C-alpha positions, -999 to +999 in steps of 0.1 A: +035+068+223+017+036+217+009+021+183-010-009+169+012-022+141+006-054+123-017-065+151+008-059+179+010-031+204+043-011+204+054+015+229+078+039+213+097+070+225+100+093+195+099+130+188+064+141+179+077+154+146+087+118+135+070+106+104+052+073+104+077+059+079+107+069+101+089+054+132+085+021+114+120+020+099+141+036+125+124+028+158+107-005+151+131-019+124+102-026+100+122-018+069+098-032+043+083+002+037+109+021+017+120+058+018+120+067-019+113+104-025+103+114+011+078+138-006+047+115-011+053+112-048+066+077-054+045+054-031+074+033-019+063+041+017+027+031+013+012+013+043-024+006+053-040+026+081-074+013+091-075-005+057-068+027+037-035+033+019-014+063+029+020+076+021+037+070+055+065+096+047+039+124+048+021+113+080+032+122+115+033+090+136+016+108+165-015+112+144-019+074+141-016+062+177-052+049+178-052+034+143-046-001+130-014+002+109-004-026+085+029-027+068+041-052+042+055-073+071+020-076+085+002-084+053+011-121+058-015-147+047-042-122+041-021-107+013-007-140+000-027-141-033-015-106-042+021-114-032+020-146-052+005-128-082+034-104-081+058-133-082+039-151-110+038-120-132+073-108-125+058-076-112+085-068-087+117-068-108+142-049-087+119-051-056+123-016-042+088-004-049+072-038-043+061-034-007+044-001-015+028-015-046+014-045-027+001-024+001-014+000-024-030-028-044-045-043-012-059-009-002-072-003-037-091-036-036-107-024-003-117+009-019-133-008-048-152-032-025-163-002-005-177+014-036-154+044-036-151+059-071-119+070-087-112+096-114-120+070-141-151+054-125-178+058-152-208+058-130-205+073-095-238+059-084-230+023-094-208-002-075-172+003-086-158-025-108-121-032-108-110-030-144-075-026-157-082+012-162-094+015-125-064-004-113-040+018-133-057+050-120-057+038-084-021+026-086-009+058-103+007+072-071+031+043-070+062+047-091+082+017-105+115+027-118+118-007-136+086+002-155+070-031-146+036-014-148+020-039-172+031-068-150+019-050-119-016-044-134-017-081-145-008-092-110-035-070-094-061-083-118-050-119-113-050-117-075-084-101-074-099-127-097-105-102-124-075-114-145-074-108-182 
């Protein structure tokens, strides 16, 4: 199988039942994405696929051969303001969930820019605005066992220029 991960092409021999998370971690040694619950409930495995965030533990790798996959290792300079905001706001505490949180936050910003509404978007016809409530709702699939949620929301709002 062939994959475009972090802007590089990778040829990988893997069982067709291999999850995208296991392909990244076990076959390519990209261990930034974490295996938390392995049920799609914690968000530690969040990566960007064609700019949209997904739980890589629930996705079969074979389904994403033609997609642009970005892991925390590939975020690099493009994600630097978000990463710095996480540091500045002490939003990563133990650090286990941080890669998934950052990838999810970057994907969320793309969703808002694209105008995709969330459950708390007040006007489905208007351009979505990133508010703390929007950020909380959109990040709700990412679990932080350290309970750094206020710091994470502050970091997201700061990095997007919508700081409080």
